[in-house]
N, C-alpha and C positions, 0 to 999 in steps of 0.2 A: 491565561496560559494559552499557547500555541496548540494546534489541533492534534499533534502527535502526543502532547503531554496530557491533554484531556482524555485522548483515547487509551493511556497506558493501562489501566485496570482492565479494559476490555481486551486490548492486545494480549495481555498475559494469560487471560482465561482462553481465549481462542487458541493461542499457541500451545498452551499446555494440553488442551483438548486434542488438537491436531496431533500431537506427538503419539497419542495412544489410539487413533483412529485407524481404519483400514488403509492399506497401502496398494497402489497400483502402479504401474509404469506407462506413461503416456509417451507414445511414438509420434514421429513427425507427422504434422497435419491431421491427427486423430481428434475427432470431436469428444471433448470431454462431456460426460453425462450431465446434462442440464439439471439445475435444481428448481425448486418452486419459484425463484424470482428472476434469475438470469440465465443465459446460455452464452457460452463463449469457447474459443479453442484455445489450447495452451501455446506457448511460444514453440517455435521450431526446435527441434532436438528432443533428446530423451530426458524427461523430468519425471523424478519420483514425485508421487501425488498422494496426499494425504486428505481425507474427508472428514469434516466435522459432523457430528450429530446435530439434530434439531434441539434448541435449548427451549425450556418452558419455564416461566417465572410465574408460579402459582401464587405468590405472595400478593401479586396485582389483580388476582381474581381474573386473569386473562392469558391467553397463550401468547408469549412473546418469542417471535421467531427470529433466530439468526443462524445464518448458514454461511460456511466457509469451505473454499479448496484451497490448500497450500500446495505450492510446487518448490522442489528442492532439486538443485543440481550442481554437480562439481565439474570443474575443468582444472588443468594443471596451473595452480597458483590461485584460485579463487573458488569459493563457494557462493551459490546465489539461492535466495529464497524469493518467493512471491506468493501473495495472498490475495484472494478475491473474497471479499466478505459483504454480506448484506445483513441489515438489522434495523429495527425500529427506531425512528428518530430520538426516542426518550433515551436510547443508549449513549448518544452524542448529540445533545440538543444545540447544534450551532445555527441560530436563528438566520444568520447571514447568508446561509446556503439557500434560503427561500426568499431573499430580498433581492429584487432585480436590479436595483441600484447599489447592491453592496459592494464596497470597496475593500477587497481582501488585502491589498498591500497596505492601506491605512490601518486596517486592524492588526496586521502583523507588526507593523512599526510600533503601534501603540503597546501591543502585548509584549513585545520582545524587550521593552525597557522598564516594565514594571518590577518593583522589588521581589515579587514571588518568582517570576521568571528567571531573573538573573541570579538569584539564590539557588534556583533548582538547577540551572545550567552549570553553576559552579561545582555544585554537590555531585552531579553525574558527569561531570568531565567533558561537558558539551562545548566544544570550541567553535562550531559552525552551526549556524542555524538560519534557514531563510524560507520564506513562503513565496507563493507565486500563484497566478490565476491561470487555469487551464480548462480544457473542454473535452468531455467524453460523451460522445454520441449526442452532441448538442446540449448536454448539460454543463452548465458553468460550475467548476469545481475548484476547490481549495488544494493547492500543492504544497507539501512540507518536505524539507529534507534537513537532516542534521548529522552531525559526525562528532566523534570524541577524539580528544587529543591523547597520544599514548606516548609514554616515556619508558626508559629502560629497555629491557628485551622486546617489550611491546611496540617499540618505535617503528618496527618493520611490518606492523599490522595496519593496513588501511581499510576503512570502511565507511559506507555511507547509507544512510536509511531514509528511504523515500516513501511518501504516501500521497495519495490522491483521494480526496473525500468530497463526495457529491450528495446533494439531496434531491429527492425526486418525489412526485405523488404517485403512490399505487392506487389503482382504481378501487380496490377492496379495503386497503388498510390505511390510506392517508400517506402521511409523511413517512418516507423511508430513506435509509442512508445505503449508498454504495461506496464501497472502500476498496481502493487497490493499494496494497504496500509492496515495496520492493527493495531488497537489499543485497550488497555484495559484501564479502570480507576477503581482502586480498592478503596474502602472507607469502613473501617471497626472499625474505632476508634471514636474519638468525632465527626468526619465528617462522615455522612452516606448518602447513596443513599435514596432518598424519600421513596421507597418501602421497605426500610430495617429499618426503624425507630424503629419498635417494634421487631425485630428479635435479639434474644441472640447472642451475639458475637460467640460463639462456633459453631453456625449454618452457619456463613459466611464462604466462601471460604478464603483460604489464599492468600497472593500476589504471592507465589510461584505457587500455583494451578491455579490462574488466568493467569500467564503467560504462564505456561505448557499447559493449555486448548487452549489459543489462538493459540500458534505455532501448535499445533495438528490440529486445524481447518484450518489454512492456508495451511497445508501440504495437506490435503484432497482436497482443492479447486485446488492447483496447479497441483495435479496428474490429475484432470480431465479436465483441459484446453486444448483446441485445437484452434489453430489460423487458421482462414480461409484465404485463398489466400497467404499463406506463399510462398514465392519465394524460395525454397529449393536450386534449382541449383545456384542461385546467392549467397546465403548463404554459401553454400558449396565451391563455387568458391573463396569467399572472407575469407575463414576460420572462419566462424562466427557460425558454427553448432557444437555442442559437446554432440551428443546423450548419452554418457556413463557417464556424469557428474550428480551427485547427487544435489537435491535442499537442501539448509541449511535454516531454518526459521529465523536464528539468527547468530550474529558473533561467537557464542561459540558452 
């Protein structure tokens, strides 16, 4: 399965937890309070922020730590969500993330044509699904994007769901995962966001503007990310650091 499909149970758990977490509003250029594993700045603009608690899995007789910050924003015509997540490798054991010669595109091409993936895409109405290789602070990462086809009144709803999944070595805990997910939902036709019911259509942003705005926001966040306790020596020894590679927010 593709990375977003493998992550679905985790995503649901984190999102549900985030919805009940404490909320704050993040102002332009304000530094988000750093957690145990990473520090970063939010994208420019006012974003509502949800903080997830620390998870503990006592069934494995050890503390399993996963932390997340979720950002939400509304503009006329679109809503945006972004998640910064970090958790143990066991929660998403994608070995290729730690293979210096790993070919993410070949992996994606193979997985996208398996019967299980084709059946799942059909069941979930996924009409577009693509992976690409990108880099976050020198880490080689797997990018994924998918969208669903909509019919009837939902045909005026456009959305895309992106994720960037990176593997790294923590000096104290070994393999960990850094994941950045971001999505937009544009509704500017018969279907409208509740706040847009009385807004003239010409005042709503377009789908193209919504996607461009989101990609610019995630670039700002990625540029500010700093991973704590990153085991650079081990990463370099295993050929997993690429300091001169640029981040790409999408497959194009």
